[in-house]
Structure formats: C-alpha cells, structure tokens
C-alpha positions as YAML, in Angstrom:
chain: A
units: angstrom
residues:
- id: 1
  name: MET
  ca: [111.30, 105.49, 104.00]
- id: 2
  name: VAL
  ca: [111.06, 108.51, 106.31]
- id: 3
  name: HIS
  ca: [113.50, 109.39, 109.09]
- id: 4
  name: GLN
  ca: [112.74, 111.94, 111.81]
- id: 5
  name: MET
  ca: [114.65, 113.10, 114.90]
- id: 6
  name: ASN
  ca: [112.74, 114.87, 117.67]
- id: 7
  name: LYS
  ca: [113.58, 116.10, 121.15]
- id: 8
  name: PHE
  ca: [111.21, 116.33, 124.08]
- id: 9
  name: ILE
  ca: [111.39, 117.26, 127.76]
- id: 10
  name: SER
  ca: [110.21, 115.28, 130.78]
- id: 11
  name: LEU
  ca: [110.16, 115.99, 134.50]
- id: 12
  name: ARG
  ca: [111.35, 113.42, 137.05]
- id: 13
  name: ASN
  ca: [111.77, 114.14, 140.76]
- id: 14
  name: GLY
  ca: [111.74, 117.85, 140.04]
- id: 15
  name: LYS
  ca: [114.50, 117.56, 137.45]
- id: 16
  name: CYS
  ca: [114.13, 118.50, 133.81]
- id: 17
  name: MET
  ca: [115.49, 115.96, 131.33]
- id: 18
  name: ILE
  ca: [115.88, 116.30, 127.56]
- id: 19
  name: HIS
  ca: [115.40, 113.16, 125.47]
- id: 20
  name: SER
  ca: [116.21, 112.50, 121.84]
- id: 21
  name: LEU
  ca: [113.86, 110.26, 119.91]
- id: 22
  name: CYS
  ca: [114.54, 109.00, 116.41]
- id: 23
  name: TYR
  ca: [111.80, 107.25, 114.47]
- id: 24
  name: HIS
  ca: [111.68, 105.70, 111.02]
- id: 25
  name: LEU
  ca: [108.66, 105.05, 108.82]
- id: 26
  name: ILE
  ca: [109.66, 101.92, 106.94]
- id: 27
  name: PRO
  ca: [107.70, 99.67, 104.57]
- id: 28
  name: GLY
  ca: [107.48, 96.12, 105.85]
- id: 29
  name: LYS
  ca: [109.49, 94.83, 102.90]
- id: 30
  name: CYS
  ca: [112.49, 96.98, 103.86]
- id: 31
  name: ALA
  ca: [112.32, 96.37, 107.60]
- id: 32
  name: ASN
  ca: [114.02, 92.97, 107.56]
- id: 33
  name: ARG
  ca: [116.98, 94.32, 105.58]
- id: 34
  name: LEU
  ca: [117.37, 97.18, 108.04]
- id: 35
  name: LEU
  ca: [117.09, 94.91, 111.08]
- id: 36
  name: ALA
  ca: [119.55, 92.32, 109.77]
- id: 37
  name: SER
  ca: [122.53, 94.40, 110.91]
- id: 38
  name: SER
  ca: [120.81, 96.38, 113.67]
- id: 39
  name: GLY
  ca: [122.02, 94.35, 116.63]
- id: 40
  name: LEU
  ca: [118.40, 93.74, 117.65]
- id: 41
  name: PRO
  ca: [118.01, 89.96, 117.26]
- id: 42
  name: LEU
  ca: [114.74, 89.65, 119.20]
- id: 43
  name: ILE
  ca: [112.97, 92.32, 117.16]
- id: 44
  name: ALA
  ca: [114.48, 90.98, 113.93]
- id: 45
  name: ARG
  ca: [113.18, 87.49, 114.74]
- id: 46
  name: GLN
  ca: [109.66, 88.80, 115.27]
- id: 47
  name: MET
  ca: [109.72, 90.70, 111.99]
- id: 48
  name: LYS
  ca: [110.81, 87.57, 110.13]
- id: 49
  name: SER
  ca: [107.69, 85.81, 111.42]
- id: 50
  name: LEU
  ca: [105.45, 88.28, 109.58]
- id: 51
  name: ASP
  ca: [103.78, 87.00, 106.40]
- id: 52
  name: LEU
  ca: [102.42, 89.47, 103.84]
- id: 53
  name: SER
  ca: [100.01, 88.98, 100.96]
- id: 54
  name: SER
  ca: [100.32, 90.34, 97.41]
- id: 55
  name: ILE
  ca: [97.47, 92.18, 95.69]
- id: 56
  name: TRP
  ca: [97.09, 93.69, 92.23]
- id: 57
  name: ALA
  ca: [95.53, 97.13, 91.88]
- id: 58
  name: LEU
  ca: [93.96, 98.26, 88.61]
- id: 59
  name: LEU
  ca: [93.03, 101.87, 87.91]
- id: 60
  name: ALA
  ca: [90.76, 102.14, 84.88]
- id: 61
  name: ALA
  ca: [89.05, 105.16, 83.32]
- id: 62
  name: PHE
  ca: [86.01, 104.60, 81.08]
- id: 63
  name: GLU
  ca: [84.42, 107.00, 78.61]
- id: 64
  name: ASP
  ca: [80.95, 105.72, 79.53]
- id: 65
  name: PRO
  ca: [79.54, 104.72, 82.93]
- id: 66
  name: VAL
  ca: [80.18, 101.14, 83.99]
- id: 67
  name: PRO
  ca: [76.83, 99.27, 83.80]
- id: 68
  name: VAL
  ca: [76.28, 98.59, 87.50]
- id: 69
  name: PRO
  ca: [72.90, 97.34, 88.77]
- id: 70
  name: SER
  ca: [70.24, 100.04, 88.60]
- id: 71
  name: ALA
  ca: [68.06, 101.19, 91.46]
- id: 72
  name: GLU
  ca: [65.05, 99.53, 89.83]
- id: 73
  name: SER
  ca: [66.60, 96.08, 89.49]
- id: 74
  name: ALA
  ca: [68.95, 95.87, 92.48]
- id: 75
  name: PHE
  ca: [71.00, 97.94, 94.89]
- id: 76
  name: PRO
  ca: [72.96, 100.67, 93.10]
- id: 77
  name: PHE
  ca: [76.45, 100.94, 94.53]
- id: 78
  name: GLU
  ca: [79.64, 102.99, 94.44]
- id: 79
  name: GLY
  ca: [81.87, 100.32, 95.97]
- id: 80
  name: ALA
  ca: [81.50, 96.65, 96.81]
- id: 81
  name: PHE
  ca: [83.31, 93.60, 98.10]
- id: 82
  name: VAL
  ca: [83.31, 90.89, 95.45]
- id: 83
  name: LYS
  ca: [82.87, 87.21, 96.24]
- id: 84
  name: GLY
  ca: [83.27, 84.20, 93.98]
- id: 85
  name: VAL
  ca: [85.58, 85.87, 91.45]
- id: 86
  name: ASP
  ca: [89.20, 84.70, 91.55]
- id: 87
  name: SER
  ca: [90.67, 87.92, 90.15]
- id: 88
  name: LEU
  ca: [88.63, 90.47, 92.09]
- id: 89
  name: SER
  ca: [87.96, 91.25, 95.76]
- id: 90
  name: TRP
  ca: [86.95, 94.94, 95.70]
- id: 91
  name: MET
  ca: [85.71, 97.52, 93.21]
- id: 92
  name: ALA
  ca: [84.96, 101.21, 93.71]
- id: 93
  name: ASN
  ca: [83.86, 104.13, 91.56]
- id: 94
  name: ASN
  ca: [86.35, 106.90, 92.34]
- id: 95
  name: THR
  ca: [84.33, 109.44, 90.36]
- id: 96
  name: LYS
  ca: [81.56, 109.30, 92.96]
- id: 97
  name: LYS
  ca: [83.95, 110.78, 95.51]
- id: 98
  name: LEU
  ca: [83.92, 114.08, 93.58]
- id: 99
  name: LEU
  ca: [80.58, 115.44, 94.76]
- id: 100
  name: SER
  ca: [81.04, 118.79, 93.02]
- id: 101
  name: SER
  ca: [82.18, 117.36, 89.68]
- id: 102
  name: GLN
  ca: [80.00, 117.65, 86.61]
- id: 103
  name: ASP
  ca: [78.40, 114.52, 85.19]
- id: 104
  name: THR
  ca: [80.47, 114.07, 82.02]
- id: 105
  name: GLY
  ca: [79.86, 110.33, 81.72]
- id: 106
  name: LEU
  ca: [83.52, 109.58, 82.37]
- id: 107
  name: GLU
  ca: [84.17, 107.21, 85.26]
- id: 108
  name: CYS
  ca: [87.38, 106.20, 86.99]
- id: 109
  name: TRP
  ca: [87.34, 102.92, 88.92]
- id: 110
  name: THR
  ca: [89.74, 101.11, 91.23]
- id: 111
  name: PHE
  ca: [89.74, 97.32, 91.22]
- id: 112
  name: LEU
  ca: [91.70, 95.21, 93.73]
- id: 113
  name: SER
  ca: [92.46, 91.54, 93.24]
- id: 114
  name: THR
  ca: [92.29, 88.69, 95.70]
- id: 115
  name: ALA
  ca: [95.44, 87.66, 97.55]
- id: 116
  name: THR
  ca: [95.34, 84.30, 95.77]
- id: 117
  name: PHE
  ca: [95.33, 86.01, 92.37]
- id: 118
  name: GLY
  ca: [98.20, 88.24, 93.50]
- id: 119
  name: LYS
  ca: [100.27, 85.23, 94.52]
- id: 120
  name: GLN
  ca: [99.53, 83.37, 91.29]
- id: 121
  name: ASN
  ca: [100.58, 86.35, 89.16]
- id: 122
  name: LYS
  ca: [103.43, 87.74, 91.22]
- id: 123
  name: VAL
  ca: [106.23, 89.53, 89.35]
- id: 124
  name: PRO
  ca: [108.92, 92.04, 90.37]
- id: 125
  name: GLN
  ca: [106.77, 95.01, 91.37]
- id: 126
  name: GLU
  ca: [109.52, 97.51, 90.61]
- id: 127
  name: SER
  ca: [109.69, 96.38, 86.98]
- id: 128
  name: ILE
  ca: [106.47, 94.76, 85.81]
- id: 129
  name: PRO
  ca: [106.79, 93.10, 82.39]
- id: 130
  name: THR
  ca: [104.41, 94.54, 79.81]
- id: 131
  name: ALA
  ca: [102.98, 91.13, 78.97]
- id: 132
  name: ALA
  ca: [102.25, 90.43, 82.64]
- id: 133
  name: ALA
  ca: [100.56, 93.81, 83.09]
- id: 134
  name: GLU
  ca: [98.32, 93.23, 80.06]
- id: 135
  name: LYS
  ca: [97.43, 89.72, 81.21]
- id: 136
  name: VAL
  ca: [96.52, 90.90, 84.71]
- id: 137
  name: MET
  ca: [94.41, 93.78, 83.38]
- id: 138
  name: ASP
  ca: [92.49, 91.49, 81.01]
- id: 139
  name: LEU
  ca: [91.81, 88.94, 83.75]
- id: 140
  name: MET
  ca: [90.69, 91.58, 86.23]
- id: 141
  name: LEU
  ca: [88.35, 93.22, 83.71]
- id: 142
  name: GLU
  ca: [86.92, 89.78, 82.95]
- id: 143
  name: GLY
  ca: [86.36, 89.48, 86.68]
- id: 144
  name: VAL
  ca: [84.48, 92.79, 86.65]
- id: 145
  name: GLU
  ca: [82.18, 91.49, 83.92]
- id: 146
  name: LYS
  ca: [81.57, 88.29, 85.86]
- id: 147
  name: ALA
  ca: [80.85, 90.16, 89.09]
- id: 148
  name: LEU
  ca: [78.36, 92.47, 87.34]
- id: 149
  name: GLY
  ca: [76.70, 89.63, 85.43]
- id: 150
  name: LEU
  ca: [77.77, 91.00, 82.05]
- id: 151
  name: ARG
  ca: [78.55, 89.01, 78.91]
- id: 152
  name: LYS
  ca: [82.22, 88.35, 78.28]
- id: 153
  name: CYS
  ca: [83.91, 91.16, 76.31]
- id: 154
  name: SER
  ca: [80.81, 93.36, 76.67]
- id: 155
  name: LEU
  ca: [82.54, 95.86, 78.97]
- id: 156
  name: LYS
  ca: [84.13, 98.61, 76.92]
- id: 157
  name: LYS
  ca: [87.88, 98.84, 77.26]
- id: 158
  name: PRO
  ca: [89.13, 101.72, 79.42]
- id: 159
  name: PHE
  ca: [90.74, 104.62, 77.57]
- id: 160
  name: TYR
  ca: [93.31, 104.79, 80.38]
- id: 161
  name: SER
  ca: [94.50, 102.05, 82.69]
- id: 162
  name: ARG
  ca: [97.38, 101.20, 84.97]
- id: 163
  name: VAL
  ca: [98.10, 98.11, 87.02]
- id: 164
  name: GLN
  ca: [100.46, 97.87, 89.96]
- id: 165
  name: LEU
  ca: [101.40, 94.93, 92.13]
- id: 166
  name: TRP
  ca: [101.23, 95.63, 95.85]
- id: 167
  name: GLY
  ca: [103.91, 93.07, 96.62]
- id: 168
  name: ALA
  ca: [103.88, 93.37, 100.41]
- id: 169
  name: ALA
  ca: [100.25, 94.29, 100.80]
- id: 170
  name: LEU
  ca: [98.65, 93.10, 104.01]
- id: 171
  name: PRO
  ca: [99.59, 90.91, 106.95]
- id: 172
  name: THR
  ca: [98.19, 87.39, 107.02]
- id: 173
  name: ASN
  ca: [99.34, 86.71, 110.59]
- id: 174
  name: SER
  ca: [99.82, 88.76, 113.74]
- id: 175
  name: PRO
  ca: [101.15, 88.49, 117.31]
- id: 176
  name: GLY
  ca: [98.01, 90.28, 118.53]
- id: 177
  name: ILE
  ca: [99.81, 92.89, 120.67]
- id: 178
  name: PRO
  ca: [99.74, 96.70, 120.46]
- id: 179
  name: CYS
  ca: [103.50, 97.17, 120.03]
- id: 180
  name: ILE
  ca: [106.95, 95.59, 120.37]
- id: 181
  name: PHE
  ca: [109.63, 97.16, 122.54]
- id: 182
  name: ASP
  ca: [113.16, 96.04, 123.36]
- id: 183
  name: PRO
  ca: [114.44, 98.10, 126.31]
- id: 184
  name: GLN
  ca: [117.96, 96.67, 126.02]
- id: 185
  name: GLY
  ca: [118.20, 97.76, 122.40]
- id: 186
  name: ARG
  ca: [116.14, 100.90, 123.10]
- id: 187
  name: ALA
  ca: [114.03, 100.22, 120.03]
- id: 188
  name: GLY
  ca: [110.38, 99.53, 119.34]
- id: 189
  name: ILE
  ca: [108.02, 98.74, 116.49]
- id: 190
  name: CYS
  ca: [104.44, 99.77, 115.82]
- id: 191
  name: GLY
  ca: [102.20, 98.99, 112.86]
- id: 192
  name: ASP
  ca: [98.79, 97.74, 111.84]
- id: 193
  name: TRP
  ca: [100.06, 94.16, 111.56]
- id: 194
  name: LEU
  ca: [100.63, 93.93, 115.30]
- id: 195
  name: LEU
  ca: [96.89, 94.05, 115.99]
- id: 196
  name: GLY
  ca: [95.34, 93.27, 112.61]
- id: 197
  name: SER
  ca: [95.24, 94.93, 109.20]
- id: 198
  name: SER
  ca: [93.26, 98.15, 109.48]
- id: 199
  name: LEU
  ca: [93.70, 101.89, 109.90]
- id: 200
  name: GLU
  ca: [92.34, 101.55, 113.41]
- id: 201
  name: ALA
  ca: [94.98, 98.94, 114.26]
- id: 202
  name: ALA
  ca: [97.75, 101.21, 112.95]
- id: 203
  name: ALA
  ca: [96.56, 104.18, 115.03]
- id: 204
  name: LEU
  ca: [96.16, 102.12, 118.21]
- id: 205
  name: SER
  ca: [99.59, 100.57, 117.74]
- id: 206
  name: GLY
  ca: [101.27, 103.94, 117.23]
- id: 207
  name: MET
  ca: [99.67, 105.39, 120.36]
- id: 208
  name: ALA
  ca: [100.56, 102.29, 122.37]
- id: 209
  name: LEU
  ca: [104.25, 102.49, 121.45]
- id: 210
  name: ALA
  ca: [104.39, 106.24, 122.14]
- id: 211
  name: ASN
  ca: [102.88, 105.75, 125.59]
- id: 212
  name: HIS
  ca: [105.16, 102.79, 126.30]
- id: 213
  name: ILE
  ca: [108.29, 104.75, 125.39]
- id: 214
  name: ALA
  ca: [107.12, 107.67, 127.53]
- id: 215
  name: ASP
  ca: [106.59, 105.35, 130.51]
- id: 216
  name: TYR
  ca: [110.01, 103.78, 129.96]
- id: 217
  name: LEU
  ca: [111.76, 107.15, 129.88]
- id: 218
  name: GLN
  ca: [109.84, 108.35, 132.92]
- id: 219
  name: SER
  ca: [111.09, 105.29, 134.81]
- id: 220
  name: GLY
  ca: [114.68, 106.35, 134.26]
- id: 221
  name: GLY
  ca: [115.56, 102.94, 132.85]
- id: 222
  name: THR
  ca: [116.30, 101.46, 136.27]
- id: 223
  name: CYS
  ca: [114.38, 98.22, 135.55]
- id: 224
  name: PRO
  ca: [114.48, 97.90, 131.77]
- id: 225
  name: ASP
  ca: [113.36, 94.27, 131.60]
- id: 226
  name: GLU
  ca: [109.98, 95.25, 133.03]
- id: 227
  name: PHE
  ca: [109.31, 97.21, 129.85]
- id: 228
  name: ALA
  ca: [110.10, 94.43, 127.39]
- id: 229
  name: VAL
  ca: [106.96, 93.66, 125.40]
- id: 230
  name: GLY
  ca: [106.10, 91.53, 122.37]
- id: 231
  name: LEU
  ca: [109.54, 90.00, 121.92]
- id: 232
  name: HIS
  ca: [108.36, 86.40, 122.29]
- id: 233
  name: ASN
  ca: [104.69, 86.45, 121.26]
- id: 234
  name: GLU
  ca: [103.68, 83.83, 118.71]
- id: 235
  name: PHE
  ca: [102.05, 84.85, 115.44]
- id: 236
  name: ARG
  ca: [98.58, 83.56, 114.62]
- id: 237
  name: PRO
  ca: [96.60, 83.68, 111.35]
- id: 238
  name: LEU
  ca: [94.51, 86.79, 110.70]
- id: 239
  name: ASN
  ca: [90.94, 86.78, 109.47]
- id: 240
  name: GLY
  ca: [89.48, 89.51, 107.29]
- id: 241
  name: HIS
  ca: [88.91, 90.62, 103.73]
- id: 242
  name: ASP
  ca: [91.62, 90.34, 101.08]
- id: 243
  name: ILE
  ca: [92.09, 94.11, 101.29]
- id: 244
  name: GLY
  ca: [92.23, 94.26, 105.09]
- id: 245
  name: GLN
  ca: [90.05, 94.32, 108.16]
- id: 246
  name: PHE
  ca: [87.19, 96.75, 108.72]
- id: 247
  name: PRO
  ca: [86.33, 96.83, 112.43]
- id: 248
  name: GLY
  ca: [82.64, 97.36, 113.02]
- id: 249
  name: LEU
  ca: [81.61, 96.45, 109.48]
- id: 250
  name: ALA
  ca: [79.94, 93.18, 110.51]
- id: 251
  name: SER
  ca: [77.85, 94.78, 113.24]
- id: 252
  name: GLN
  ca: [77.00, 97.72, 111.00]
- id: 253
  name: GLY
  ca: [75.92, 95.27, 108.32]
- id: 254
  name: GLN
  ca: [73.61, 93.52, 110.77]
- id: 255
  name: LEU
  ca: [71.99, 96.84, 111.69]
- id: 256
  name: HIS
  ca: [71.58, 97.90, 108.07]
- id: 257
  name: GLU
  ca: [71.44, 94.57, 106.29]
- id: 258
  name: SER
  ca: [69.14, 95.91, 103.58]
- id: 259
  name: HIS
  ca: [71.81, 98.43, 102.53]
- id: 260
  name: ALA
  ca: [74.73, 96.00, 102.43]
- id: 261
  name: LEU
  ca: [76.00, 94.69, 99.11]
- id: 262
  name: ASN
  ca: [78.40, 91.92, 98.26]
- id: 263
  name: LEU
  ca: [78.71, 91.05, 94.59]
- id: 264
  name: THR
  ca: [78.55, 87.28, 94.27]
- id: 265
  name: THR
  ca: [78.55, 84.92, 91.33]
...
C-alpha cells in the first residue's frame, strides 16, 4: 500500500488556487477493508461487486533446457498460452529475455495456472502449507509435460522452484467505465478492473480519473452532482485469458496467424 500527498495549482477567473490531492495505491484485497469505515457507501458498494480470480505462479529453474518443440518439427517458442491443461494457462522462458547472457544451458521458466486450478487449490497466500506448495508444483509440472507432449515424469525436476498463490489475481467482472468518482465524498477510484484486465485498461483508467478530478476542481465544486460517475453502474462478466486481457492480440494473430502458437492437448 502506497500513500502520497501532492499539491498543485490551478487558475480560475484569474485567481490562483492551491489544491491538495492525496492518493493511495491499494491492492484490491485491501480496498474493501479500507472503504468499510470510509463514509463512502456508494464507492464501497461498487467495490464489493468486484469478483477476483486466484492464480498460482510457479518459478522453476532447470539445469538443462526444457524440451520445447524444435524449429524443424514445429514452431519454437519462448512463451505460449496453454489450452486443454487444467493446471496451466501460460508458460514463458525468462532466460530468453536476457539477450546478452551466455548460453549456459540453465533456463528459468514462469508457469501460471488457470483460474479454475487456483480456485480448486486455494490456501492462505500469506502462509502456504508446505504440502500444498509441493502438490501444486507437481501438478503444474505435470501440466507442462502434457502441454509439451512429453511422457509423464520425463521432465527433469528443477534445481530451484517457488510457488506463490496470487489470491486476488484478476477481475472476472467489470462495470465497463473508465473511473468512479463520488463528488460528495471527494473520492475516486481507478484501476484496470474498471475497463477490463490489462495494462492498457489500467493506464486509461488512471488518466481518466486524473482528468475528471481536474475538471471537477476547475468547476469550483458548484454543481458536484454533475461530476458523479460510475456509482451505480452494473458489473458484467469479463472475457479474456486466465492471466488477463491483451488488447489487439486477436487482430495481430489474424495478421500473423502463421507465427501464433497456442499449446493444446
């Protein structure tokens, strides 16, 4: 949780006014607790309508390269969405990001589960039982073997691994608006979940709230109700991948279909 207090100056009718603006960067899981006693019932009600998925993340380092499809037999890849595997939705070779690194044979991979798998294996994320962590890792590595078409137990065990439950991972529903603002409470909310579940949605929402607050302050607050936004919008289910939305990916895939890869079983 991050708190920040800023001051800025605006001009209105030739007069200079100084405004104080306090903003908080708060994980979705903590927001409801904060809003419970905030005196902002309309914003609190909207936040309670938000549903979030749970996803397991597995970081695994291997002494030898993971046997992905070769260029001769199929599309070689560094990351892929996975379909048809209950425990896996995404896999990526982090080592390939290090363009200047020497080829030592070591590879570090990130594997993300499906939301269904996360829900089925949910535990307290602040204190994950050892048995649960081992079970999740084994099931996710089995999913890797299945996605790559390998025999069971043929993938060498990683020499280092760590699993973490992302308990409040991604929104599964959204009001479909850029931001929420309560002029009576002088408070607003921005976040990716208001428009979807992507980096683009987060950026657009942040800019929308900043512009809305600026317009409200420029108005002098004479007609506050005109600036109320998003306080009564209904939430609707979100579509997208288990690990979020990727605007433009579908159209890009249509343009370069031969380069797209989804691992299916």
